[in-house]
Backbone as ProteinMPNN parsed JSONL, in Angstrom:
{"seq_chain_A": "XXXXXXXXXXXXXXXXXXXXXXXXXXXXXXXXXXXXXXXXXXXXXXXXXXXXXXXXXXXXXXXXXXXXXXXXXXXXXXXXXXXXXXXXXXXXXXXXXXXXXXXXXXXXXXXXXXXXXXXXXXXXXXXXXXXXXXXXXXXXXXXXXXXXXXXXXXXXXXXXXXXXXXXXXXXXXXXXXXXXXXXXXXXXXXXXXXXXXXXXXXXXXXXXXXXXXXXXXXXXXX", "coords_chain_A": {"N_chain_A": [[4.818, -18.501, 16.306], [4.266, -15.178, 17.304], [2.728, -12.942, 16.186], [0.157, -12.1, 13.876], [-1.051, -11.38, 10.512], [-3.887, -10.271, 9.343], [-5.502, -10.377, 6.198], [-5.359, -9.762, 2.682], [-4.218, -10.795, -0.486], [-4.499, -9.386, -2.574], [-5.027, -6.732, -1.678], [-4.575, -3.356, -1.436], [-3.512, -1.979, 0.64], [-2.852, -3.945, 2.521], [-0.338, -4.901, 0.968], [1.213, -2.801, 1.659], [1.768, -2.923, 4.421], [3.162, -5.886, 4.181], [5.487, -5.186, 2.683], [6.775, -3.87, 4.802], [6.919, -6.113, 6.411], [8.556, -8.092, 5.148], [10.84, -6.357, 4.501], [12.019, -6.361, 7.024], [12.702, -9.183, 7.652], [10.804, -9.988, 9.371], [9.056, -12.664, 11.483], [6.241, -14.003, 10.878], [2.7, -15.048, 10.701], [0.461, -15.338, 7.905], [-2.794, -14.564, 7.806], [-5.256, -15.433, 5.477], [-8.013, -13.536, 4.404], [-11.266, -13.814, 3.098], [-13.178, -11.776, 1.529], [-15.676, -12.032, 0.488], [-17.215, -13.728, 2.153], [-19.507, -13.829, 4.641], [-19.104, -14.531, 7.095], [-16.239, -13.841, 7.325], [-16.278, -11.096, 6.769], [-17.522, -10.596, 9.146], [-15.642, -11.338, 11.107], [-13.393, -9.654, 10.55], [-14.671, -7.289, 11.602], [-14.45, -7.776, 14.401], [-11.84, -7.47, 14.829], [-11.06, -4.784, 13.435], [-12.012, -1.494, 13.702], [-13.865, -0.543, 11.44], [-13.998, -2.836, 10.153], [-12.313, -3.508, 8.137], [-9.338, -4.519, 6.122], [-5.789, -4.228, 6.461], [-5.399, -6.077, 9.26], [-3.359, -6.673, 12.362], [-2.512, -9.043, 14.761], [-1.241, -9.279, 17.801], [-0.189, -11.606, 19.552], [1.504, -12.543, 21.78], [1.656, -10.06, 23.016], [-0.938, -9.466, 23.47], [-2.167, -7.326, 21.89], [-4.494, -6.028, 19.374], [-4.166, -4.684, 16.105], [-5.21, -1.924, 13.803], [-5.079, -0.205, 10.623], [-2.959, 0.645, 7.975], [-0.62, 2.134, 8.366], [-0.152, 2.593, 11.343], [-0.055, -0.131, 12.099], [2.908, -0.553, 10.777], [4.198, 1.182, 12.257], [3.894, 0.276, 14.86], [5.029, -2.14, 14.43], [7.653, -1.25, 13.769], [8.61, -0.58, 16.647], [7.827, -2.527, 18.646], [8.542, -4.842, 17.267], [11.364, -4.576, 16.159], [13.596, -4.843, 13.355], [16.357, -4.905, 11.118], [16.352, -3.068, 9.534], [15.454, 0.172, 10.142], [11.926, 1.582, 9.761], [11.101, 3.975, 10.276], [12.292, 6.809, 10.874], [14.724, 7.758, 13.348], [15.321, 10.171, 14.363], [13.18, 12.958, 15.321], [12.282, 14.949, 13.458], [13.043, 14.061, 11.085], [11.289, 11.921, 11.21], [8.831, 12.839, 10.964], [8.619, 13.934, 8.307], [8.998, 11.427, 7.14], [6.54, 10.375, 7.803], [4.761, 12.384, 6.78], [4.905, 11.911, 3.786], [4.074, 9.166, 3.634], [1.303, 9.538, 4.678], [0.902, 11.061, 2.27], [0.99, 9.32, 0.156], [-0.937, 7.251, 0.856], [-3.218, 9.07, 0.945], [-3.521, 10.678, -1.215], [-2.699, 9.336, -3.541], [-3.256, 6.259, -3.442], [-5.725, 6.286, -2.004], [-7.111, 7.927, -4.156], [-6.906, 6.496, -6.291], [-8.546, 4.482, -5.719], [-10.95, 5.623, -6.129], [-11.315, 5.082, -8.495], [-11.667, 2.457, -9.012], [-13.793, 1.999, -7.244], [-15.62, 3.372, -8.633], [-16.057, 1.739, -10.884], [-16.814, -0.571, -9.509], [-19.115, 0.27, -8.345], [-20.798, 2.032, -9.265], [-23.194, 3.303, -11.309], [-22.716, 3.646, -15.158], [-22.79, 6.07, -16.008], [-22.056, 7.695, -13.853], [-19.759, 6.606, -13.566], [-18.08, 7.717, -15.722], [-18.216, 10.371, -15.027], [-17.063, 10.6, -12.722], [-14.185, 9.396, -13.169], [-12.685, 10.968, -14.946], [-12.087, 13.382, -13.426], [-10.848, 12.127, -10.986], [-8.254, 11.181, -12.269], [-7.475, 13.519, -12.83], [-6.904, 14.301, -10.461], [-4.972, 12.56, -9.521], [-2.753, 13.378, -11.324], [-1.844, 15.497, -10.284], [-0.979, 14.544, -7.843], [0.962, 13.069, -8.726], [2.704, 14.795, -9.956], [3.693, 16.267, -7.612], [4.89, 14.46, -6.231], [6.922, 13.796, -8.113], [8.429, 16.081, -7.936], [9.583, 16.082, -5.319], [11.182, 13.863, -5.4], [13.147, 14.325, -6.954], [16.729, 14.276, -7.127], [16.832, 12.249, -4.977], [16.566, 9.12, -3.577], [14.625, 7.719, -2.22], [11.823, 8.462, -0.871], [11.764, 9.903, 1.644], [14.451, 10.372, 2.914], [15.954, 7.822, 3.977], [15.275, 4.326, 2.993], [11.857, 3.993, 3.956], [8.684, 4.12, 6.025], [7.126, 5.685, 4.139], [7.864, 4.708, 1.912], [7.294, 2.184, 1.808], [4.338, 2.713, 1.882], [4.087, 3.654, -0.778], [4.72, 1.924, -2.549], [2.262, 0.019, -3.047], [0.552, 1.951, -3.589], [1.552, 3.11, -6.243], [1.652, 1.11, -7.789], [-1.001, 0.119, -8.251], [-2.267, 2.502, -8.897], [-0.607, 3.383, -11.1], [-1.33, 1.502, -12.996], [-3.917, 2.161, -13.639], [-4.095, 4.7, -14.59], [-1.05, 5.732, -16.005], [2.121, 7.069, -14.797], [4.191, 7.716, -16.757], [5.147, 10.085, -17.827], [6.427, 11.463, -16.041], [9.38, 11.77, -14.881], [11.049, 11.421, -12.541], [9.592, 10.082, -10.666], [8.868, 7.993, -11.978], [11.39, 6.576, -12.42], [11.852, 6.258, -9.862], [9.896, 4.327, -9.095], [10.701, 2.344, -10.781], [13.146, 1.631, -9.165], [11.911, 0.692, -6.619], [10.809, -1.351, -7.452], [13.007, -3.296, -7.721], [13.613, -4.194, -5.027], [13.963, -6.78, -2.915], [11.582, -7.106, -1.101], [9.304, -6.102, -2.212], [9.378, -7.348, -4.558], [8.59, -9.879, -3.764], [6.203, -9.324, -2.628], [4.662, -8.676, -4.888], [4.73, -10.75, -6.415], [3.505, -12.543, -5.0], [0.982, -11.441, -5.164], [0.135, -12.179, -7.911], [-1.25, -14.238, -8.881], [-4.009, -13.476, -8.193], [-4.546, -11.123, -9.577], [-6.322, -11.392, -11.55], [-8.654, -10.913, -10.54], [-8.792, -7.888, -10.485], [-10.496, -5.32, -10.831], [-10.06, -4.102, -13.271], [-8.476, -5.985, -15.153], [-7.487, -5.945, -17.772], [-5.773, -3.991, -17.952], [-3.625, -4.382, -16.603], [0.273, -4.456, -16.689], [1.962, -6.723, -18.71], [4.279, -7.473, -17.36], [4.102, -7.877, -14.784], [2.122, -10.022, -14.619]], "CA_chain_A": [[5.106, -17.255, 16.126], [3.211, -14.331, 17.872], [2.142, -12.338, 15.027], [-0.786, -12.707, 12.617], [-1.622, -10.367, 9.898], [-4.963, -10.66, 8.514], [-5.576, -9.612, 4.893], [-5.608, -10.449, 1.117], [-2.769, -10.639, -1.156], [-4.927, -8.175, -3.597], [-5.324, -5.69, -1.266], [-3.257, -2.506, -1.604], [-3.025, -1.541, 2.354], [-1.927, -5.406, 2.942], [0.818, -4.91, 0.444], [2.131, -1.748, 2.58], [2.264, -3.797, 5.587], [3.624, -7.047, 3.904], [6.62, -4.989, 2.382], [7.529, -3.679, 5.811], [7.405, -7.064, 7.226], [9.331, -8.623, 4.243], [12.068, -5.67, 4.614], [12.987, -6.812, 7.954], [12.581, -10.448, 7.993], [9.852, -10.485, 10.586], [8.212, -13.831, 11.567], [4.461, -13.482, 11.034], [1.486, -15.9, 10.032], [-0.586, -14.748, 7.038], [-4.407, -15.199, 7.708], [-6.076, -14.946, 4.423], [-9.138, -13.188, 4.656], [-12.011, -13.756, 1.865], [-14.334, -10.716, 2.019], [-16.789, -12.53, 0.011], [-17.965, -14.506, 2.894], [-20.239, -12.995, 5.684], [-18.353, -14.972, 8.489], [-14.782, -13.491, 7.488], [-16.435, -9.782, 7.217], [-17.814, -10.614, 10.704], [-14.565, -11.457, 11.727], [-12.966, -8.385, 10.583], [-15.351, -6.358, 12.557], [-14.097, -7.833, 15.77], [-10.502, -6.985, 14.909], [-10.928, -3.321, 13.294], [-13.279, -0.545, 14.011], [-14.497, -0.451, 10.281], [-13.678, -4.025, 9.523], [-11.137, -3.077, 6.964], [-8.111, -5.122, 6.246], [-5.222, -5.472, 7.395], [-5.319, -6.089, 11.224], [-2.257, -7.213, 13.108], [-2.632, -9.584, 16.134], [0.247, -9.901, 18.412], [-0.726, -12.626, 20.571], [2.563, -12.158, 22.859], [1.404, -8.684, 23.791], [-2.144, -9.039, 23.653], [-2.68, -6.565, 21.085], [-4.829, -6.211, 17.871], [-4.157, -3.18, 15.671], [-5.625, -1.616, 12.655], [-4.682, 0.903, 9.847], [-1.537, 0.249, 7.943], [0.483, 2.913, 8.96], [0.031, 2.237, 12.834], [0.942, -1.382, 12.104], [4.21, -0.151, 10.501], [4.896, 1.772, 13.487], [3.792, -0.786, 15.971], [6.064, -3.254, 14.036], [8.994, -0.915, 14.241], [8.636, -0.15, 17.774], [7.698, -3.601, 19.256], [9.196, -5.883, 16.441], [12.253, -3.811, 15.138], [14.414, -5.469, 12.382], [17.84, -4.347, 11.033], [16.113, -1.79, 8.825], [14.106, 0.904, 10.992], [11.201, 1.952, 8.937], [10.805, 5.184, 10.676], [13.474, 7.404, 11.614], [14.913, 7.836, 15.13], [15.337, 11.754, 14.452], [11.878, 13.359, 15.508], [11.849, 15.868, 12.515], [12.722, 13.427, 9.815], [10.103, 10.762, 11.385], [7.524, 13.516, 10.75], [8.687, 13.777, 6.745], [8.475, 10.034, 6.543], [5.082, 10.217, 7.989], [4.031, 13.143, 5.747], [5.134, 11.401, 2.574], [3.329, 8.117, 4.168], [-0.072, 9.994, 4.122], [0.702, 11.807, 0.96], [0.928, 8.185, -0.92], [-2.03, 6.82, 0.936], [-4.481, 9.901, 0.592], [-3.552, 11.546, -2.797], [-2.404, 8.42, -4.427], [-3.823, 5.08, -2.94], [-7.247, 6.396, -2.168], [-7.56, 8.523, -5.333], [-6.819, 5.433, -7.528], [-9.52, 3.544, -5.137], [-12.2, 5.783, -6.567], [-12.156, 4.715, -9.719], [-12.034, 1.131, -8.636], [-15.023, 2.228, -6.838], [-16.653, 3.7, -9.667], [-16.074, 0.733, -11.66], [-17.557, -1.781, -9.046], [-20.326, 0.047, -7.586], [-21.509, 3.262, -9.743], [-23.514, 3.414, -12.918], [-21.783, 3.71, -16.044], [-22.771, 7.707, -16.117], [-21.501, 8.207, -12.748], [-18.37, 6.663, -13.727], [-17.656, 8.395, -16.677], [-18.001, 11.581, -14.164], [-15.687, 10.476, -11.361], [-12.828, 8.893, -13.536], [-11.681, 12.069, -15.301], [-11.883, 14.387, -12.248], [-9.957, 11.654, -10.116], [-7.317, 11.193, -12.818], [-6.664, 14.959, -12.635], [-6.22, 14.569, -9.215], [-3.621, 11.748, -9.65], [-1.978, 13.77, -12.003], [-1.473, 16.722, -9.114], [-0.145, 14.057, -6.957], [2.273, 12.554, -9.605], [3.579, 16.349, -10.028], [4.204, 16.539, -6.266], [5.805, 13.265, -6.019], [8.007, 13.918, -8.753], [9.305, 17.312, -7.391], [9.863, 15.6, -3.911], [11.961, 12.679, -5.793], [14.407, 15.018, -7.648], [17.872, 14.242, -6.441], [16.614, 11.518, -3.865], [16.549, 7.749, -4.155], [13.474, 7.522, -1.58], [10.772, 9.59, -0.464], [11.955, 10.656, 2.918], [15.769, 9.853, 3.264], [16.358, 6.182, 3.822], [13.624, 3.575, 2.724], [10.881, 4.107, 5.096], [7.207, 3.736, 5.88], [6.885, 6.199, 3.033], [8.228, 4.175, 0.562], [6.261, 1.161, 2.018], [3.177, 3.246, 1.277], [4.407, 4.119, -2.372], [4.708, 0.407, -3.523], [1.069, -0.24, -3.669], [-0.272, 3.383, -4.453], [1.907, 3.641, -7.176], [1.649, 0.042, -8.633], [-2.176, 0.327, -8.882], [-2.325, 3.731, -9.553], [0.008, 3.263, -12.533], [-2.058, 0.563, -14.042], [-5.188, 2.917, -14.069], [-3.448, 6.025, -15.004], [0.304, 5.904, -15.918], [2.694, 8.005, -14.488], [5.476, 7.96, -17.692], [5.653, 11.332, -18.229], [6.993, 12.154, -14.81], [10.62, 10.904, -14.98], [11.68, 11.207, -11.464], [8.503, 9.158, -10.326], [9.098, 6.492, -12.772], [12.902, 5.774, -11.946], [11.714, 5.838, -8.376], [9.272, 3.305, -8.998], [11.583, 1.036, -10.956], [13.832, 1.23, -8.212], [11.296, 0.01, -5.795], [10.516, -2.661, -7.892], [14.281, -4.106, -7.464], [13.827, -4.338, -3.528], [13.324, -7.92, -2.589], [10.463, -7.449, -0.311], [8.43, -5.781, -3.335], [9.139, -8.528, -5.716], [7.963, -11.028, -3.096], [4.498, -9.041, -2.457], [4.121, -8.625, -6.209], [4.733, -12.198, -6.915], [2.134, -13.178, -4.142], [-0.312, -11.033, -5.689], [0.114, -12.492, -9.192], [-2.618, -15.037, -8.906], [-5.039, -12.704, -7.988], [-4.606, -9.908, -10.536], [-7.211, -11.517, -12.634], [-9.916, -10.17, -9.752], [-8.564, -6.548, -10.139], [-11.629, -4.524, -11.779], [-9.552, -3.722, -14.751], [-7.185, -6.808, -15.396], [-6.827, -5.737, -19.24], [-4.68, -2.89, -17.996], [-2.216, -4.914, -15.848], [0.998, -4.61, -17.649], [2.627, -8.008, -18.846], [5.335, -7.782, -16.529], [3.521, -8.134, -13.541], [1.234, -11.173, -14.78]], "C_chain_A": [[3.883, -16.07, 16.625], [2.467, -13.151, 16.908], [1.388, -12.6, 14.094], [-1.118, -11.553, 11.932], [-2.556, -10.809, 8.915], [-4.884, -9.902, 7.208], [-5.798, -10.504, 3.809], [-4.508, -10.088, 0.134], [-2.937, -9.365, -2.358], [-4.84, -6.774, -3.044], [-4.287, -4.524, -1.019], [-2.649, -2.196, -0.17], [-2.275, -2.845, 2.952], [-0.751, -5.437, 2.325], [1.706, -4.053, 1.286], [2.738, -2.674, 3.706], [3.399, -5.065, 5.117], [5.172, -6.31, 3.459], [7.167, -4.57, 3.709], [8.13, -5.05, 6.42], [8.551, -7.9, 6.642], [10.889, -7.724, 4.528], [12.845, -6.112, 5.691], [13.17, -8.453, 8.501], [11.919, -11.051, 9.208], [8.987, -11.653, 10.199], [6.77, -13.588, 11.979], [3.828, -14.991, 10.39], [0.597, -14.792, 9.05], [-2.019, -15.107, 7.054], [-5.078, -14.675, 6.457], [-7.303, -14.792, 4.755], [-10.143, -13.154, 3.201], [-13.223, -12.788, 2.381], [-15.595, -11.254, 1.208], [-17.721, -13.231, 0.774], [-18.431, -13.639, 4.378], [-19.342, -13.204, 6.803], [-16.987, -14.038, 8.243], [-15.056, -11.853, 7.485], [-16.716, -9.727, 8.79], [-16.61, -10.733, 11.528], [-13.532, -10.301, 11.788], [-13.417, -7.109, 11.562], [-15.04, -6.393, 14.005], [-12.609, -7.448, 15.963], [-10.143, -5.448, 14.504], [-12.123, -2.609, 13.469], [-14.076, -0.375, 12.776], [-14.596, -1.844, 9.703], [-13.065, -4.246, 8.252], [-9.928, -4.103, 7.246], [-7.041, -3.818, 5.896], [-5.617, -5.067, 8.568], [-3.943, -7.114, 11.454], [-2.703, -7.737, 14.495], [-1.24, -9.833, 16.467], [-0.112, -10.326, 19.687], [0.324, -12.379, 21.859], [2.326, -11.267, 23.658], [0.262, -8.245, 24.048], [-2.85, -7.982, 23.027], [-3.19, -6.884, 19.876], [-4.983, -4.667, 17.375], [-4.6, -3.19, 14.35], [-4.914, -0.432, 11.961], [-3.108, 0.754, 9.698], [-0.436, 0.958, 8.371], [0.767, 2.477, 10.518], [0.402, 0.616, 12.916], [2.23, -1.184, 11.818], [4.752, 0.261, 11.609], [4.912, 0.919, 14.464], [5.122, -1.866, 15.652], [7.69, -2.526, 14.279], [9.34, -0.604, 15.788], [8.632, -1.302, 18.51], [8.395, -5.099, 18.464], [10.315, -5.471, 15.565], [13.401, -4.956, 14.385], [15.772, -4.618, 12.097], [17.457, -3.133, 10.223], [14.994, -0.926, 9.358], [13.216, 1.659, 9.869], [10.829, 3.339, 9.311], [11.842, 5.744, 11.363], [13.699, 7.795, 12.802], [14.66, 9.598, 15.313], [13.751, 12.014, 14.22], [11.421, 14.156, 14.108], [11.894, 15.101, 11.236], [11.763, 12.251, 9.909], [8.873, 11.738, 10.627], [7.581, 13.863, 8.977], [8.401, 12.574, 6.207], [6.767, 9.888, 6.765], [4.071, 11.157, 7.084], [3.811, 12.547, 4.416], [4.187, 9.922, 2.649], [1.903, 8.323, 3.998], [-0.15, 10.329, 3.019], [0.401, 10.48, -0.083], [-0.458, 7.558, -0.352], [-3.304, 7.646, 0.629], [-4.645, 10.243, -0.661], [-3.358, 10.464, -3.678], [-3.55, 7.372, -4.518], [-5.483, 5.31, -3.024], [-8.001, 7.221, -3.174], [-7.835, 7.369, -6.127], [-8.133, 4.745, -6.95], [-11.096, 4.278, -5.513], [-12.199, 5.537, -7.89], [-12.257, 3.549, -9.54], [-13.591, 0.952, -8.263], [-16.294, 2.334, -7.7], [-17.08, 2.512, -10.611], [-17.072, -0.376, -11.132], [-18.837, -1.307, -8.704], [-21.216, 1.239, -8.339], [-22.034, 2.713, -11.186], [-22.55, 3.904, -13.876], [-21.758, 5.593, -16.021], [-22.272, 8.206, -15.197], [-19.841, 8.194, -12.996], [-17.483, 7.456, -14.601], [-17.645, 10.09, -15.916], [-16.872, 11.523, -13.472], [-14.309, 10.255, -12.188], [-11.819, 10.014, -14.336], [-11.382, 13.245, -14.299], [-10.939, 13.506, -11.301], [-8.482, 11.704, -11.188], [-6.66, 12.516, -12.96], [-6.005, 14.935, -11.46], [-4.817, 13.744, -8.825], [-2.557, 12.504, -10.373], [-1.23, 15.001, -11.214], [-0.741, 16.174, -8.184], [1.075, 13.635, -7.552], [3.343, 13.986, -9.779], [4.287, 16.495, -8.955], [5.297, 15.508, -5.93], [7.108, 13.35, -6.756], [9.126, 14.983, -8.592], [10.23, 16.671, -6.022], [11.24, 14.425, -4.412], [13.246, 13.181, -6.818], [15.321, 15.039, -6.701], [17.827, 13.168, -5.08], [16.339, 10.087, -4.307], [15.085, 7.056, -3.554], [12.705, 8.638, -1.241], [11.172, 10.482, 0.438], [13.6, 10.189, 3.446], [15.99, 8.53, 2.904], [15.154, 5.478, 3.391], [13.13, 3.586, 4.069], [9.571, 3.829, 4.845], [6.799, 4.493, 4.726], [7.017, 5.428, 1.931], [7.588, 2.756, 0.64], [4.843, 1.421, 1.258], [3.15, 3.546, -0.303], [4.077, 2.924, -3.279], [3.474, 0.17, -3.98], [0.06, 0.848, -4.108], [0.442, 3.259, -5.775], [1.721, 2.218, -8.283], [0.306, -0.121, -9.024], [-2.763, 1.558, -9.646], [-1.802, 3.841, -10.911], [-0.718, 2.334, -13.584], [-3.279, 1.603, -14.413], [-4.913, 4.311, -14.824], [-1.941, 6.277, -14.92], [0.881, 7.175, -15.989], [4.495, 8.215, -15.407], [6.075, 9.045, -17.89], [6.314, 12.126, -16.946], [8.423, 11.001, -14.475], [11.381, 10.483, -13.624], [10.599, 10.144, -10.659], [8.776, 7.748, -11.107], [10.478, 6.12, -12.582], [12.604, 5.4, -10.432], [10.738, 4.512, -8.431], [9.962, 1.994, -9.624], [12.67, 0.465, -10.052], [13.351, 0.292, -6.919], [10.865, -1.616, -6.213], [11.832, -3.988, -7.93], [14.325, -4.547, -6.205], [12.885, -5.89, -3.458], [11.851, -7.967, -2.142], [9.242, -7.082, -1.476], [8.298, -6.664, -4.203], [8.316, -9.81, -5.051], [6.24, -10.653, -3.3], [3.806, -9.006, -3.742], [3.988, -10.127, -6.766], [3.678, -12.971, -6.115], [1.012, -13.023, -4.749], [-0.609, -11.481, -7.149], [-1.058, -13.544, -9.571], [-4.06, -14.517, -8.918], [-5.347, -11.554, -8.897], [-5.827, -10.113, -11.327], [-8.427, -11.056, -11.986], [-9.738, -8.824, -9.689], [-9.696, -6.424, -11.381], [-11.081, -4.242, -13.445], [-8.127, -4.795, -15.267], [-6.563, -6.772, -17.008], [-5.984, -4.718, -19.264], [-3.436, -3.242, -17.367], [-0.934, -4.833, -17.061], [1.352, -6.066, -17.623], [3.539, -8.404, -18.033], [5.069, -8.253, -14.987], [2.559, -9.394, -13.42], [2.158, -12.61, -14.736]], "O_chain_A": [[2.71, -16.189, 16.271], [1.47, -12.601, 17.375], [1.829, -13.414, 13.283], [-1.5, -10.61, 12.624], [-2.297, -11.492, 7.924], [-4.234, -8.858, 7.147], [-6.262, -11.643, 3.859], [-4.019, -8.959, 0.132], [-2.064, -8.665, -2.871], [-4.626, -5.791, -3.754], [-3.231, -4.765, -0.434], [-1.44, -2.184, 0.06], [-1.302, -2.789, 3.704], [0.126, -5.997, 2.982], [2.819, -4.456, 1.624], [3.906, -3.045, 3.82], [4.458, -5.134, 5.741], [6.133, -6.917, 3.933], [8.315, -5.003, 3.815], [9.286, -5.223, 6.807], [9.412, -8.379, 7.379], [11.932, -8.345, 4.734], [14.059, -6.285, 5.589], [13.687, -8.79, 9.566], [12.195, -12.065, 9.85], [8.372, -11.795, 9.142], [6.29, -13.142, 13.021], [4.468, -15.816, 9.738], [0.184, -13.69, 9.408], [-2.406, -15.98, 6.277], [-5.441, -13.498, 6.428], [-7.871, -15.699, 5.363], [-9.746, -12.471, 2.258], [-13.981, -12.975, 3.333], [-16.634, -10.653, 1.478], [-18.863, -13.429, 0.36], [-17.655, -12.927, 5.017], [-18.849, -12.262, 7.425], [-16.703, -13.414, 9.265], [-14.23, -11.177, 8.098], [-16.182, -8.908, 9.538], [-16.602, -10.213, 12.644], [-12.919, -10.005, 12.813], [-12.711, -6.247, 12.086], [-15.23, -5.446, 14.768], [-12.171, -7.145, 17.073], [-9.194, -4.866, 15.029], [-13.214, -3.173, 13.372], [-15.21, 0.016, 13.053], [-15.324, -1.978, 8.72], [-13.37, -5.133, 7.456], [-9.602, -4.451, 8.381], [-7.312, -2.779, 5.295], [-6.079, -3.97, 8.883], [-3.658, -8.105, 10.781], [-3.211, -6.966, 15.31], [-0.348, -10.359, 15.8], [-0.303, -9.631, 20.685], [-0.171, -12.011, 22.924], [2.609, -11.357, 24.852], [0.023, -7.17, 24.597], [-3.966, -7.648, 23.424], [-2.681, -7.78, 19.202], [-5.605, -3.749, 17.909], [-4.487, -4.211, 13.673], [-4.197, 0.301, 12.643], [-2.249, 0.725, 10.579], [0.613, 0.413, 8.715], [1.876, 2.047, 10.834], [1.141, 0.215, 13.815], [2.958, -1.677, 12.679], [5.796, -0.264, 11.996], [5.994, 0.741, 15.024], [5.959, -2.261, 16.465], [8.649, -3.089, 14.808], [10.525, -0.373, 16.026], [9.595, -1.283, 19.277], [8.659, -6.154, 19.04], [10.362, -5.861, 14.398], [13.932, -5.834, 15.066], [16.143, -3.736, 12.872], [18.235, -2.179, 10.229], [13.809, -1.168, 9.125], [13.838, 2.355, 9.067], [10.127, 3.897, 8.469], [12.286, 5.224, 12.387], [12.727, 8.248, 13.406], [13.981, 10.137, 16.187], [13.108, 11.521, 13.293], [10.274, 13.995, 13.692], [11.053, 15.298, 10.359], [11.429, 11.632, 8.899], [8.111, 11.259, 9.788], [6.497, 14.038, 8.42], [7.777, 12.413, 5.158], [5.973, 9.372, 5.978], [2.932, 10.842, 6.741], [2.699, 12.614, 3.891], [3.587, 9.626, 1.615], [1.234, 7.536, 3.328], [-1.199, 10.045, 2.442], [-0.359, 10.632, -1.039], [-1.234, 7.317, -1.277], [-4.308, 7.116, 0.152], [-5.729, 10.162, -1.237], [-3.917, 10.63, -4.762], [-4.502, 7.424, -5.297], [-6.28, 4.761, -3.786], [-9.23, 7.294, -3.172], [-8.949, 7.235, -6.633], [-8.902, 4.398, -7.846], [-12.167, 3.717, -5.281], [-13.235, 5.827, -8.489], [-13.335, 3.237, -10.045], [-14.391, 0.14, -8.725], [-17.4, 1.796, -7.651], [-18.229, 2.352, -11.024], [-17.892, -0.976, -11.828], [-19.76, -2.121, -8.681], [-22.38, 1.352, -7.955], [-21.463, 1.936, -11.951], [-21.588, 4.556, -13.471], [-20.704, 6.229, -16.02], [-21.87, 9.347, -15.421], [-18.988, 9.062, -12.815], [-16.346, 7.808, -14.289], [-16.939, 10.934, -16.467], [-15.882, 12.246, -13.585], [-13.344, 10.943, -11.856], [-10.589, 9.983, -14.367], [-10.409, 13.977, -14.481], [-10.112, 14.214, -10.727], [-7.575, 12.39, -10.718], [-5.454, 12.627, -13.179], [-4.867, 15.365, -11.272], [-3.895, 14.118, -8.101], [-1.401, 12.264, -10.023], [-0.112, 15.383, -11.561], [0.094, 16.853, -7.587], [2.152, 13.802, -6.981], [4.572, 13.99, -9.702], [5.466, 16.827, -9.075], [6.393, 15.768, -5.434], [8.191, 13.069, -6.243], [10.303, 14.898, -8.941], [11.437, 16.862, -5.88], [12.197, 14.279, -3.652], [14.102, 12.442, -7.304], [15.125, 15.58, -5.613], [18.706, 13.259, -4.223], [15.876, 9.918, -5.434], [14.492, 6.144, -4.131], [13.144, 9.776, -1.411], [11.043, 11.691, 0.251], [13.684, 9.609, 4.528], [16.184, 8.13, 1.756], [14.063, 6.046, 3.436], [13.753, 3.284, 5.086], [9.18, 3.389, 3.764], [5.919, 3.88, 4.122], [6.219, 5.538, 1.0], [7.358, 2.17, -0.418], [4.323, 0.723, 0.387], [2.08, 3.64, -0.904], [3.436, 2.885, -4.329], [3.331, 0.071, -5.199], [-0.957, 0.694, -4.784], [-0.411, 3.341, -6.659], [1.669, 2.396, -9.5], [0.187, -0.523, -10.181], [-3.475, 1.599, -10.649], [-2.479, 4.344, -11.807], [-0.648, 2.47, -14.805], [-3.503, 1.777, -15.61], [-5.713, 4.795, -15.624], [-1.489, 6.918, -13.971], [0.568, 8.113, -16.722], [5.548, 8.648, -14.938], [7.283, 9.15, -18.103], [6.641, 13.312, -16.994], [8.43, 9.862, -14.01], [12.13, 9.51, -13.533], [11.182, 9.32, -9.954], [8.84, 6.624, -10.61], [10.567, 4.893, -12.633], [13.058, 4.391, -9.893], [11.018, 3.638, -7.611], [9.851, 0.864, -9.149], [13.071, -0.699, -10.049], [14.039, -0.548, -6.339], [10.684, -2.632, -5.543], [11.666, -5.195, -8.102], [15.161, -5.44, -6.064], [11.716, -6.118, -3.769], [11.022, -8.705, -2.673], [8.283, -7.85, -1.552], [7.192, -6.875, -4.701], [7.574, -10.562, -5.683], [5.354, -11.312, -3.843], [2.601, -9.239, -3.831], [3.087, -10.472, -7.53], [3.077, -13.936, -6.589], [0.162, -13.889, -4.958], [-1.693, -11.104, -7.595], [-1.657, -13.47, -10.644], [-5.025, -15.01, -9.502], [-6.487, -11.089, -8.888], [-6.398, -9.125, -11.787], [-9.347, -10.761, -12.749], [-10.462, -8.282, -8.854], [-9.802, -7.071, -12.422], [-11.734, -4.223, -14.489], [-7.035, -4.378, -15.653], [-5.545, -7.338, -17.406], [-5.416, -4.397, -20.308], [-2.384, -2.615, -17.501], [-1.189, -5.13, -18.229], [1.088, -6.692, -16.597], [3.724, -9.612, -17.88], [5.827, -8.892, -14.258], [2.215, -9.795, -12.308], [1.605, -13.704, -14.854]]}, "name": "protein", "num_of_chains": 1, "seq": "XXXXXXXXXXXXXXXXXXXXXXXXXXXXXXXXXXXXXXXXXXXXXXXXXXXXXXXXXXXXXXXXXXXXXXXXXXXXXXXXXXXXXXXXXXXXXXXXXXXXXXXXXXXXXXXXXXXXXXXXXXXXXXXXXXXXXXXXXXXXXXXXXXXXXXXXXXXXXXXXXXXXXXXXXXXXXXXXXXXXXXXXXXXXXXXXXXXXXXXXXXXXXXXXXXXXXXXXXXXXXX"}
């Protein structure tokens, strides 16, 4: 097989690409990267500009790419499956890209600030960062809830936007639940019924003990 995905089963942006791969039954090899090892960090620096996961290597085409959204668009273009993840209509594609970016920037990256505060900051700094960050998540939850009124998916059919929403909402919901937002909550439950999402979260289960807030992970995900 020509495709190799470099990543980790706990990494949010790896989840995003894995959902896309599993949605279309794309044949690939998963290369587990251990970021605790210097040799593995060095490897990722040869594959991506910032040394971050995931990376996708396509041996058949001689291409190596980084950034989860780029990887999904690349797969959609060069390894298409039965379920296009980017609408063929250019205007609808823009909407899908918008909500993909929304999930990454306003939910996933905001959630990551809470994780980073726990891992890398003094308790005094964490106490300042977390309340502000959760207020930003609340803004994002309200926006997503409005978008999902009378919609099953974020941008028409299931798309790159929904691939991005899976890990964003999974981890953000652990740290700052969105139960008060009925459209968003119902949407997340729909995501959880998709075989691709079930598979990704099942593969993550053994690693959730390493999540910085393991005591907050709901029992149904363990």
